[in-house]
C-alpha positions as CSV (number, residue, x, y, z in Angstrom):
1,M,0.0,0.1,0.0
2,E,1.3,3.4,-0.9
3,I,1.8,5.9,1.9
4,N,-0.3,8.7,0.3
5,I,-3.3,6.3,0.1
6,Y,-2.7,5.4,3.8
7,E,-2.6,9.0,4.8
8,K,-5.8,9.9,3.0
9,L,-7.7,7.0,4.6
10,F,-6.5,7.6,8.2
11,D,-5.7,11.3,8.1
12,R,-7.3,13.3,10.9
13,R,-10.2,15.2,9.4
14,N,-11.1,18.7,10.5
15,I,-14.7,19.1,11.6
16,S,-16.3,22.1,10.1
17,L,-18.1,24.0,12.9
18,K,-20.2,25.9,10.2
19,R,-21.5,22.7,8.8
20,M,-22.3,21.4,12.3
21,L,-24.2,24.6,13.2
22,V,-26.1,24.5,9.9
23,V,-27.3,20.9,10.6
24,V,-28.2,21.7,14.1
25,F,-30.2,24.8,13.2
26,A,-31.9,23.0,10.3
27,F,-32.9,20.2,12.7
28,I,-34.3,22.8,15.3
29,G,-36.1,24.7,12.5
30,L,-37.7,21.5,11.2
31,I,-39.0,20.5,14.7
32,A,-40.3,24.1,15.2
33,L,-42.2,24.0,11.9
34,I,-43.7,20.6,12.7
35,M,-44.8,22.0,16.1
36,I,-46.3,25.1,14.6
37,F,-48.3,23.4,11.9
38,N,-49.5,20.5,14.1
39,N,-50.7,22.4,17.1
40,N,-54.2,23.7,17.1
41,F,-55.9,26.4,19.0
42,Y,-59.6,25.8,19.9
43,D,-62.2,28.4,20.2
44,Y,-64.7,27.6,23.0
45,Y,-68.0,28.9,24.2
46,N,-68.4,28.1,27.9
47,G,-71.2,28.5,30.3
48,K,-72.9,26.9,33.3
49,A,-75.9,24.5,33.1
50,I,-78.1,22.6,35.6
51,F,-79.0,19.0,35.0
52,E,-82.7,18.4,35.0
53,N,-82.2,14.6,34.8
54,S,-79.5,12.3,33.5
55,N,-79.7,13.4,29.8
56,K,-81.3,16.8,29.9
57,I,-79.7,20.0,30.8
58,N,-80.9,23.7,31.1
59,T,-78.7,26.7,30.5
60,L,-79.2,30.5,30.4
61,V,-77.7,31.9,27.2
62,Y,-77.0,35.5,26.2
63,I,-79.4,36.2,23.3
64,D,-76.5,37.1,21.0
65,D,-74.9,33.7,21.6
66,L,-78.0,31.6,20.7
67,E,-76.7,30.9,17.3
68,K,-73.5,29.3,18.8
69,I,-75.6,26.9,20.8
70,V,-78.0,26.0,18.0
71,K,-75.4,25.7,15.3
72,N,-73.1,23.3,17.1
73,K,-73.9,19.7,18.0
74,E,-71.1,18.7,20.5
75,I,-70.8,19.7,24.2
76,M,-67.9,18.9,26.6
77,I,-68.9,18.3,30.2
78,G,-66.3,17.3,32.7
79,G,-63.8,16.3,29.9
80,T,-66.3,14.0,28.2
81,T,-67.7,15.0,24.8
82,F,-71.4,14.4,24.2
83,S,-73.6,15.2,21.1
84,Y,-76.7,17.2,21.9
85,K,-79.8,18.6,20.4
86,V,-81.8,21.7,21.3
87,D,-85.1,20.6,22.7
88,S,-86.6,24.1,23.1
89,I,-85.8,27.7,23.7
90,D,-88.2,29.5,26.2
91,S,-90.0,32.5,24.8
92,D,-89.5,34.3,28.1
93,N,-86.6,36.7,28.5
94,F,-84.4,36.9,31.5
95,I,-83.1,40.5,31.8
96,S,-80.0,41.4,33.9
97,G,-78.9,45.0,33.5
98,N,-78.5,45.6,29.8
99,N,-78.2,41.8,29.0
100,I,-81.1,39.6,27.7
101,F,-80.9,35.8,28.3
102,K,-82.9,32.9,27.0
103,M,-83.4,29.5,28.8
104,V,-82.3,26.8,26.4
105,H,-83.2,23.1,27.0
106,L,-80.7,20.7,25.7
107,S,-80.9,16.8,25.6
108,L,-77.7,14.9,25.5
109,E,-77.6,12.0,23.0
110,S,-75.3,9.5,24.6
111,D,-75.2,5.9,25.7
112,K,-73.6,7.1,28.9
113,S,-75.9,8.6,31.5
114,I,-74.4,11.2,33.8
115,S,-75.3,10.6,37.5
116,I,-75.4,14.3,38.4
117,E,-78.9,15.6,39.1
118,N,-79.9,19.1,40.2
119,N,-76.3,20.2,40.1
120,Y,-74.6,23.0,38.2
121,V,-71.8,22.0,35.8
122,S,-69.6,24.0,33.5
123,Y,-69.7,23.0,29.8
124,Y,-67.8,23.9,26.7
125,I,-68.9,24.0,23.2
126,V,-66.1,24.0,20.5
127,L,-66.7,26.6,18.0
128,G,-63.8,26.1,15.8
129,H,-60.1,25.3,15.7
130,D,-57.1,26.5,13.7
131,N,-53.4,26.1,13.6
132,I,-51.0,28.6,15.2
133,V,-50.1,30.4,12.0
134,N,-53.7,31.0,10.9
135,Y,-54.6,32.0,14.4
136,F,-52.1,34.7,14.7
137,L,-52.8,35.9,11.1
138,K,-56.5,36.3,12.1
139,K,-55.6,38.2,15.3
140,L,-53.4,40.5,13.3
141,K,-56.1,41.3,10.9
142,G,-58.6,41.9,13.7
143,G,-60.7,38.8,13.4
């Protein structure tokens, strides 16, 4: 074996710090992009409701928010998601200061029955979700 071939094979190579930093920053950037586009922000409508029986709840809803309750079909109570339908909306208004409320009667459509009766619970209705980039663009535009 010739000496110059041996020197090329086993010569100490210099590690390029620039190349290493480019690889590390590219890896960090790739992980950041994956996190940005895969994380979602959820927009919720939340309120309080009282259980009439195991599958029926009543809630007071601000009159401008009635569409949010009628339009959606899923409700989260205690971390469990249920589908629901609006049974009725009372024609009577409840007035508090300048706010007008309506009583909305909902029936939960689920195989599971909730064993809470005559108790108040918090509920959440998912209005929509978006990724981080679109969320910030909407907020910058004022939406």
